[in-house]
Residue frames as a rotation matrix with the C-alpha (Angstrom) as fourth column:
UNK 1
-0.633 0.026 0.774 31.85
0.545 -0.695 0.469 12.46
0.549 0.719 0.426 -26.33
UNK 2
-0.702 0.372 -0.607 30.31
0.397 -0.503 -0.768 15.43
-0.591 -0.780 0.205 -24.58
UNK 3
-0.138 0.749 0.648 26.95
0.913 -0.158 0.377 16.78
0.385 0.644 -0.662 -25.67
UNK 4
-0.966 -0.093 -0.243 25.99
0.182 -0.909 -0.376 20.42
-0.186 -0.407 0.894 -25.40
UNK 5
-0.240 0.958 0.159 22.32
0.805 0.105 0.584 21.08
0.542 0.268 -0.796 -24.74
UNK 6
0.681 0.625 0.382 20.91
0.367 -0.742 0.561 24.52
0.634 -0.242 -0.735 -23.87
UNK 7
0.362 -0.625 0.692 24.22
-0.596 -0.725 -0.344 25.74
0.717 -0.288 -0.635 -22.53
UNK 8
0.506 -0.165 0.847 24.80
-0.735 0.432 0.523 22.64
-0.453 -0.886 0.097 -20.38
UNK 9
0.021 -0.582 -0.813 27.61
-0.790 0.488 -0.370 20.28
0.613 0.650 -0.450 -21.26
UNK 10
0.338 0.092 0.937 27.44
-0.750 0.628 0.209 16.68
-0.569 -0.773 0.281 -20.08
UNK 11
-0.649 -0.684 -0.332 28.80
-0.756 0.533 0.380 13.28
-0.082 0.498 -0.863 -21.04
UNK 12
0.068 0.780 0.622 25.50
-0.461 0.578 -0.674 11.40
-0.885 -0.241 0.399 -21.28
UNK 13
-0.857 -0.438 -0.273 25.78
-0.454 0.388 0.802 8.61
-0.245 0.811 -0.531 -23.84
UNK 14
-0.557 0.695 0.454 22.25
0.470 0.715 -0.518 7.22
-0.685 -0.075 -0.725 -23.60
UNK 15
-0.891 0.348 0.293 19.80
0.176 -0.330 0.927 7.67
0.419 0.877 0.233 -26.47
UNK 16
0.056 0.994 -0.094 16.73
0.325 0.071 0.943 7.18
0.944 -0.084 -0.319 -24.27
UNK 17
-0.220 -0.042 0.975 15.78
-0.766 -0.611 -0.199 8.95
0.604 -0.791 0.102 -21.05
UNK 18
-0.686 -0.063 -0.725 15.84
0.315 0.872 -0.375 6.70
0.655 -0.486 -0.578 -18.01
UNK 19
0.259 0.815 0.518 12.99
-0.452 -0.371 0.811 6.53
0.854 -0.444 0.272 -15.52
UNK 20
-0.932 -0.362 0.024 13.52
-0.166 0.366 -0.916 6.01
0.323 -0.857 -0.401 -11.80
UNK 21
-0.013 0.999 0.036 10.24
-0.801 -0.032 0.598 4.26
0.599 -0.021 0.801 -11.23
UNK 22
-0.690 -0.283 0.666 10.05
-0.681 0.567 -0.464 2.11
-0.246 -0.774 -0.584 -8.09
UNK 23
-0.048 0.715 0.697 8.37
-0.371 0.635 -0.677 -1.25
-0.927 -0.291 0.235 -8.44
UNK 24
0.662 0.186 -0.726 9.18
-0.750 0.171 -0.640 -1.92
0.005 0.967 0.253 -12.10
UNK 25
0.040 -0.662 0.749 10.74
-0.410 0.672 0.616 -5.30
-0.911 -0.332 -0.244 -12.71
UNK 26
0.180 -0.068 -0.981 12.06
-0.941 0.278 -0.192 -7.46
0.286 0.958 -0.014 -15.49
UNK 27
0.723 0.089 0.685 12.15
-0.341 0.909 0.241 -11.25
-0.601 -0.408 0.687 -15.60
UNK 28
0.158 -0.754 -0.638 15.41
-0.905 0.148 -0.400 -12.93
0.396 0.640 -0.659 -16.62
UNK 29
-0.655 -0.425 -0.624 15.96
-0.274 0.904 -0.328 -16.70
0.704 -0.044 -0.709 -16.42
UNK 30
-0.030 0.801 -0.598 12.64
0.492 0.533 0.688 -17.06
0.870 -0.274 -0.410 -14.60
UNK 31
-0.248 -0.117 -0.962 13.55
0.952 -0.212 -0.220 -14.60
-0.178 -0.970 0.165 -11.80
UNK 32
0.655 0.507 0.561 11.93
0.561 -0.823 0.089 -11.19
0.507 0.257 -0.823 -11.33
UNK 33
-0.350 -0.821 -0.451 14.41
0.935 -0.335 -0.117 -8.39
-0.055 -0.463 0.885 -10.61
UNK 34
0.693 0.535 -0.483 13.52
0.544 -0.828 -0.136 -4.85
-0.473 -0.169 -0.865 -9.58
UNK 35
0.223 -0.597 0.771 15.04
0.800 -0.340 -0.494 -2.14
0.557 0.727 0.402 -11.73
UNK 36
-0.338 -0.432 -0.836 17.05
0.746 -0.664 0.041 0.79
-0.573 -0.610 0.547 -10.45
UNK 37
-0.101 0.382 -0.918 16.10
-0.510 -0.812 -0.282 2.65
-0.854 0.440 0.277 -13.62
UNK 38
-0.301 0.069 0.951 14.94
0.650 0.744 0.152 1.73
-0.698 0.664 -0.269 -17.11
UNK 39
-0.274 0.224 -0.936 14.09
-0.615 -0.789 -0.009 3.10
-0.740 0.573 0.353 -20.55
UNK 40
0.818 0.547 -0.175 13.01
-0.450 0.420 -0.788 1.95
-0.358 0.724 0.590 -23.97
UNK 41
0.433 -0.739 -0.516 16.67
-0.678 0.111 -0.727 1.15
0.594 0.664 -0.454 -24.59
UNK 42
-0.284 -0.582 -0.762 17.50
0.130 0.764 -0.632 -0.93
0.950 -0.279 -0.141 -21.53
UNK 43
0.810 0.556 0.186 17.40
-0.153 -0.106 0.983 -1.39
0.566 -0.824 -0.001 -17.78
UNK 44
-0.459 -0.853 0.249 19.63
-0.517 0.029 -0.856 -1.24
0.723 -0.522 -0.454 -14.72
UNK 45
0.516 0.653 -0.554 18.73
-0.035 0.662 0.748 -4.17
0.856 -0.367 0.365 -12.52
UNK 46
-0.153 -0.555 0.818 19.48
-0.895 -0.273 -0.352 -4.13
0.419 -0.786 -0.455 -8.80
UNK 47
0.022 0.058 0.998 20.05
-0.784 0.620 -0.019 -7.12
-0.620 -0.782 0.059 -6.53
UNK 48
0.525 0.094 -0.846 20.99
-0.744 0.533 -0.403 -9.29
0.413 0.841 0.350 -9.50
UNK 49
0.194 -0.418 0.888 22.01
-0.737 0.536 0.413 -12.80
-0.648 -0.734 -0.204 -8.44
UNK 50
0.966 0.221 0.132 22.51
-0.075 0.733 -0.676 -14.64
-0.246 0.644 0.725 -11.72
UNK 51
0.263 -0.904 0.338 25.59
0.465 0.426 0.776 -15.77
-0.845 -0.047 0.532 -13.61
UNK 52
0.836 0.074 0.544 25.54
0.540 -0.294 -0.789 -13.42
0.101 0.953 -0.286 -16.60
UNK 53
-0.101 -0.919 -0.380 28.75
0.703 -0.336 0.627 -11.66
-0.704 -0.204 0.680 -17.60
UNK 54
0.058 0.039 -0.998 29.43
-0.372 -0.926 -0.058 -8.52
-0.926 0.375 -0.039 -19.61
UNK 55
-0.520 -0.150 -0.841 28.60
-0.838 -0.103 0.537 -8.91
-0.167 0.983 -0.072 -23.34
UNK 56
-0.859 0.344 0.379 26.43
0.316 0.939 -0.134 -12.00
-0.402 0.005 -0.916 -22.75
UNK 57
-0.656 0.754 -0.034 23.13
-0.461 -0.364 0.809 -12.11
0.598 0.547 0.586 -24.60
UNK 58
-0.901 0.434 -0.015 19.97
0.224 0.434 -0.873 -12.70
-0.372 -0.789 -0.488 -22.63
UNK 59
-0.489 0.831 0.264 16.21
0.331 -0.103 0.938 -12.80
0.807 0.546 -0.224 -23.13
UNK 60
-0.890 0.381 0.250 13.98
-0.421 -0.480 -0.770 -10.61
-0.173 -0.790 0.588 -20.99
UNK 61
-0.832 0.538 -0.136 10.95
0.451 0.799 0.397 -12.83
0.322 0.269 -0.908 -20.44
UNK 62
0.242 0.944 -0.223 8.69
0.924 -0.155 0.349 -10.40
0.295 -0.290 -0.910 -18.60
UNK 63
-0.869 -0.398 0.293 8.22
0.284 -0.887 -0.363 -6.78
0.404 -0.232 0.885 -17.62
UNK 64
0.180 0.975 0.129 5.75
0.375 -0.189 0.908 -5.17
0.909 -0.115 -0.400 -15.26
UNK 65
0.257 0.041 0.965 5.10
-0.705 -0.675 0.217 -4.14
0.660 -0.737 -0.145 -11.71
UNK 66
-0.770 -0.569 -0.289 6.89
-0.160 0.610 -0.776 -5.83
0.617 -0.551 -0.561 -8.84
UNK 67
-0.878 0.477 0.037 4.21
0.124 0.303 -0.945 -7.66
-0.462 -0.825 -0.325 -6.87
UNK 68
0.022 0.902 -0.430 1.69
-0.526 -0.355 -0.772 -6.88
-0.850 0.244 0.467 -9.62
UNK 69
0.869 0.408 0.281 1.00
0.027 0.528 -0.849 -7.83
-0.494 0.745 0.447 -13.19
UNK 70
-0.301 -0.950 -0.088 3.95
-0.288 0.002 0.958 -9.09
-0.909 0.314 -0.274 -15.21
UNK 71
0.717 0.510 -0.475 3.54
-0.569 0.035 -0.821 -9.11
-0.402 0.860 0.316 -18.98
UNK 72
0.307 -0.593 0.744 5.19
0.443 0.781 0.440 -11.95
-0.842 0.194 0.503 -20.84
UNK 73
0.762 -0.184 -0.621 7.58
-0.582 -0.615 -0.532 -10.62
-0.284 0.767 -0.576 -23.45
UNK 74
0.606 -0.657 0.449 10.47
0.690 0.715 0.113 -11.92
-0.395 0.241 0.886 -25.51
UNK 75
0.956 -0.289 -0.044 13.07
-0.287 -0.902 -0.323 -9.14
0.054 0.322 -0.945 -25.66
UNK 76
0.498 -0.863 -0.080 16.62
0.782 0.487 -0.388 -9.83
0.374 0.130 0.918 -26.71
UNK 77
0.950 -0.249 0.190 19.21
-0.306 -0.868 0.392 -7.90
0.067 -0.430 -0.900 -24.73
UNK 78
0.273 -0.934 -0.230 22.94
0.392 0.326 -0.860 -7.68
0.879 0.144 0.455 -24.23
UNK 79
0.661 -0.150 -0.735 24.67
0.720 -0.148 0.678 -7.29
-0.210 -0.978 0.010 -20.87
UNK 80
0.716 -0.359 0.599 26.19
0.087 -0.805 -0.587 -3.82
0.692 0.472 -0.545 -21.12
UNK 81
-0.364 -0.856 0.366 27.93
-0.423 -0.198 -0.884 -3.90
0.830 -0.477 -0.290 -17.73
UNK 82
0.408 0.355 -0.841 27.99
0.626 0.562 0.541 -5.40
0.665 -0.747 0.007 -14.27
UNK 83
0.795 -0.152 0.587 28.53
-0.485 -0.741 0.465 -3.47
0.364 -0.655 -0.662 -11.05
UNK 84
-0.185 -0.982 0.025 31.82
-0.777 0.131 -0.616 -4.11
0.602 -0.133 -0.788 -9.28
UNK 85
-0.606 0.028 0.795 30.05
-0.643 0.571 -0.510 -6.39
-0.468 -0.820 -0.328 -6.79
UNK 86
-0.956 0.217 -0.198 28.02
-0.030 0.600 0.800 -7.96
0.293 0.770 -0.567 -9.65
UNK 87
-0.530 0.821 -0.212 24.75
0.604 0.189 -0.775 -7.02
-0.596 -0.538 -0.596 -7.91
UNK 88
0.190 0.548 -0.815 23.94
-0.350 -0.738 -0.577 -4.36
-0.917 0.395 0.052 -10.52
UNK 89
-0.433 -0.228 0.872 23.29
0.648 0.593 0.477 -5.56
-0.626 0.772 -0.109 -14.06
UNK 90
-0.119 0.359 -0.926 22.83
-0.518 -0.818 -0.251 -3.18
-0.847 0.450 0.283 -16.99
UNK 91
-0.314 0.086 0.945 21.16
0.672 0.724 0.157 -4.63
-0.671 0.685 -0.285 -20.07
UNK 92
-0.592 0.132 -0.795 20.68
-0.563 -0.774 0.290 -2.96
-0.577 0.619 0.532 -23.44
UNK 93
0.319 0.770 0.553 17.63
0.081 0.559 -0.825 -4.09
-0.944 0.308 0.115 -25.38
UNK 94
-0.761 -0.648 0.043 18.62
0.053 0.004 0.999 -5.06
-0.647 0.762 0.032 -28.91
UNK 95
-0.836 0.548 -0.043 15.09
-0.166 -0.178 0.970 -4.81
0.524 0.818 0.240 -30.24
UNK 96
-0.699 0.711 0.078 11.56
0.062 0.169 -0.984 -4.37
-0.713 -0.683 -0.162 -28.96
UNK 97
-0.709 0.529 0.467 8.40
0.640 0.205 0.740 -5.07
0.296 0.824 -0.484 -30.89
UNK 98
-0.475 0.599 0.645 5.22
-0.207 -0.788 0.579 -2.99
0.855 0.141 0.498 -30.98
UNK 99
0.531 0.696 -0.484 3.60
0.274 0.400 0.875 -4.99
0.802 -0.597 0.022 -28.16
UNK 100
0.040 -0.616 -0.787 6.58
0.995 0.096 -0.025 -4.46
0.091 -0.782 0.617 -25.84
UNK 101
-0.822 -0.305 0.481 6.73
0.339 -0.941 -0.016 -0.79
0.457 0.150 0.877 -26.79
UNK 102
0.002 0.924 0.382 3.05
-0.176 -0.376 0.910 -0.40
0.984 -0.069 0.162 -25.81
UNK 103
0.584 0.155 -0.797 3.64
0.662 0.478 0.577 -2.15
0.471 -0.864 0.177 -22.47
UNK 104
-0.363 -0.833 -0.417 6.62
0.931 -0.310 -0.191 0.06
0.030 -0.458 0.888 -21.69
UNK 105
-0.696 0.196 0.690 4.78
0.063 -0.942 0.330 3.23
0.715 0.273 0.644 -22.71
UNK 106
0.411 0.909 -0.072 1.93
0.078 0.043 0.996 2.25
0.908 -0.415 -0.053 -20.40
UNK 107
0.369 -0.371 -0.852 4.35
0.918 0.288 0.272 1.73
0.145 -0.883 0.447 -17.51
UNK 108
-0.697 -0.688 0.202 5.95
0.670 -0.726 -0.158 5.10
0.255 0.025 0.966 -18.24
UNK 109
-0.252 0.697 0.672 2.60
-0.007 -0.695 0.719 6.88
0.968 0.176 0.179 -18.04
UNK 110
0.501 0.439 -0.746 2.31
0.681 0.331 0.653 5.75
0.534 -0.835 -0.133 -14.44
UNK 111
0.931 -0.198 0.308 4.84
-0.308 -0.878 0.366 8.42
0.198 -0.436 -0.878 -13.52
UNK 112
0.598 -0.789 -0.142 8.35
0.770 0.515 0.378 8.46
-0.225 -0.335 0.915 -12.15
UNK 113
0.615 -0.473 -0.631 11.23
-0.247 -0.875 0.416 10.86
-0.749 -0.100 -0.655 -11.95
UNK 114
0.943 -0.322 0.086 13.26
0.170 0.242 -0.955 11.16
0.287 0.915 0.283 -15.13
UNK 115
0.504 -0.858 -0.104 17.00
-0.061 -0.156 0.986 10.66
-0.862 -0.490 -0.131 -14.72
UNK 116
-0.188 -0.706 0.683 19.83
0.716 0.377 0.587 10.84
-0.672 0.600 0.435 -17.17
UNK 117
0.761 0.515 0.394 18.52
0.646 -0.548 -0.531 14.06
-0.058 0.659 -0.750 -18.72
């Protein structure tokens, strides 16, 4: 479905704006993965090396800065898609609590170029 915003038509399906913010990572199955982009609704993970498949459910165990502080979280997510080479993993968060929301808002305030607008 195409959306029409201020005279510009596009096919964006995302509810949340994505941030291209280098150095943000998520922890899945004990491994930290850098994100290509992320939002309050999900994340695109690059250099993924796990065994998840499309439509699998997964728990995001941590979120934070790559090489910096990682906050322990417990966020349920669903694998939305895998890249053709399976190195890109897109996950959709199925629910975040107030604590996770605060962590993500804090990370967003650090800056980053908005994509998907």
